[in-house]
ROZA-604073 format. One line per 10 residues: their letters; for each residue x, y negated, z of N, C-alpha, C. Coordinates in nm, 4 decimals, always signed. Last residue first. Layout:
# ROZA-604073
a) X/Y/Z/X/Y/Z/X/Y/Z  ...
This chain:
# ROZA-604073
gataakryww) +19.1669/+18.4499/-20.0536/+19.2975/+18.4258/-19.9923/+19.3042/+18.4740/-19.8560  +18.8254/+18.3456/-20.0493/+18.9434/+18.3929/-20.1238/+19.0704/+18.3623/-20.0445  +18.6055/+18.4510/-19.7879/+18.6672/+18.3484/-19.8710/+18.7890/+18.4066/-19.9417  +18.4943/+18.6169/-19.5958/+18.4242/+18.6020/-19.7239/+18.4781/+18.4853/-19.8073  +18.6412/+18.4442/-19.3255/+18.5660/+18.5603/-19.3724/+18.4934/+18.5251/-19.5019  +18.7867/+18.2481/-19.2010/+18.8121/+18.2720/-19.3421/+18.7387/+18.3949/-19.3973  +18.6868/+18.2470/-18.9359/+18.6901/+18.1245/-19.0153/+18.7076/+18.1512/-19.1644  +18.4651/+18.4638/-18.8057/+18.5990/+18.4564/-18.8615/+18.6015/+18.3417/-18.9608  +18.2857/+18.4323/-18.4989/+18.2945/+18.4345/-18.6439/+18.4402/+18.4261/-18.6849  +18.0637/+18.4541/-18.2408/+18.1956/+18.4955/-18.2867/+18.1924/+18.4978/-18.4381
lmvwqgkfdd) +17.9026/+18.3167/-17.9595/+17.9087/+18.3298/-18.1047/+18.0510/+18.3642/-18.1441  +17.7247/+18.4041/-17.6798/+17.8596/+18.3877/-17.7327/+17.8543/+18.4120/-17.8833  +17.5014/+18.2837/-17.4396/+17.5194/+18.3286/-17.5776/+17.6645/+18.3043/-17.6177  +17.2964/+18.3300/-17.1568/+17.4288/+18.2984/-17.2086/+17.4411/+18.3569/-17.3483  +16.9555/+18.2111/-17.1614/+17.0553/+18.3167/-17.1506/+17.1902/+18.2647/-17.1991  +16.7753/+18.0123/-17.2140/+16.7900/+18.0524/-17.0748/+16.8919/+18.1627/-17.0528  +16.6965/+18.1336/-17.5346/+16.6852/+18.0226/-17.4400/+16.6912/+18.0749/-17.2967  +16.7186/+18.2967/-17.7508/+16.8014/+18.3280/-17.6349/+16.7979/+18.2180/-17.5294  +16.5742/+18.1980/-17.9576/+16.5383/+18.3326/-17.9112/+16.6104/+18.3675/-17.7811  +16.7038/+17.9644/-18.0318/+16.5902/+17.9517/-17.9402/+16.5442/+18.0878/-17.8865
lsvqnndqdp) +16.8739/+18.0519/-18.2257/+16.9309/+18.0239/-18.0949/+16.8193/+18.0124/-17.9912  +16.7331/+18.3150/-18.4200/+16.7362/+18.1743/-18.3812/+16.8019/+18.1593/-18.2450  +16.7904/+18.5250/-18.6871/+16.7996/+18.5112/-18.5421/+16.8152/+18.3635/-18.5109  +16.6741/+18.7252/-18.9468/+16.6932/+18.5886/-18.9003/+16.6894/+18.5847/-18.7473  +16.8582/+19.0048/-19.0578/+16.7389/+18.9557/-18.9891/+16.7690/+18.8157/-18.9364  +17.0812/+19.1278/-19.1683/+17.0170/+19.0210/-19.2447/+16.8805/+18.9796/-19.1878  +17.2186/+19.2789/-18.9945/+17.1181/+19.3481/-19.0749/+17.0363/+19.2515/-19.1593  +17.3767/+19.1008/-18.8573/+17.4444/+19.1993/-18.9409/+17.3488/+19.2785/-19.0291  +17.1648/+18.8036/-18.8895/+17.2496/+18.8956/-18.8153/+17.3109/+18.9983/-18.9108  +17.1516/+18.4662/-19.0129/+17.1238/+18.6091/-19.0317/+17.2174/+18.6933/-18.9448
lvfspaanga) +17.0436/+18.1911/-18.8031/+17.1451/+18.2592/-18.8837/+17.1047/+18.4039/-18.9048  +16.9314/+17.8758/-18.7048/+16.8920/+18.0115/-18.7405/+16.9995/+18.0681/-18.8324  +16.9507/+17.6429/-18.4267/+16.9854/+17.6890/-18.5610/+16.9374/+17.8315/-18.5797  +16.9662/+17.3583/-18.2155/+16.8935/+17.4777/-18.2588/+16.9347/+17.5143/-18.4012  +17.2869/+17.2564/-18.0874/+17.1617/+17.2299/-18.1590/+17.0955/+17.3619/-18.1987  +17.4104/+17.3095/-17.7561/+17.4179/+17.3401/-17.8995/+17.2846/+17.3060/-17.9656  +17.4758/+17.0498/-17.5237/+17.3940/+17.1644/-17.5638/+17.4069/+17.1843/-17.7141  +17.8048/+16.9584/-17.4181/+17.6823/+16.9304/-17.4933/+17.6060/+17.0593/-17.5206  +18.0411/+17.0514/-17.3062/+17.9304/+17.0199/-17.2163/+17.8009/+16.9867/-17.2862  +18.2511/+16.9145/-17.5519/+18.2390/+17.0053/-17.4375/+18.1269/+16.9585/-17.3458
elm) +18.0630/+16.8057/-17.8359/+18.1715/+16.7891/-17.7410/+18.1475/+16.8849/-17.6254  +17.9798/+16.8026/-18.1827/+17.9628/+16.8550/-18.0473/+18.0865/+16.8267/-17.9630  +17.8881/+16.5418/-18.3926/+17.9952/+16.6286/-18.3500/+17.9695/+16.6733/-18.2066
């Protein structure tokens, strides 16, 4: 479990064009992740 101040683990996710993007691609830069908790779910 992450806690405030911990470094995020390395991961790879698809972007809006389905290209794979790794957190390591942004090493040394500020990164902000934004997602919708209920996106693509029923209800």
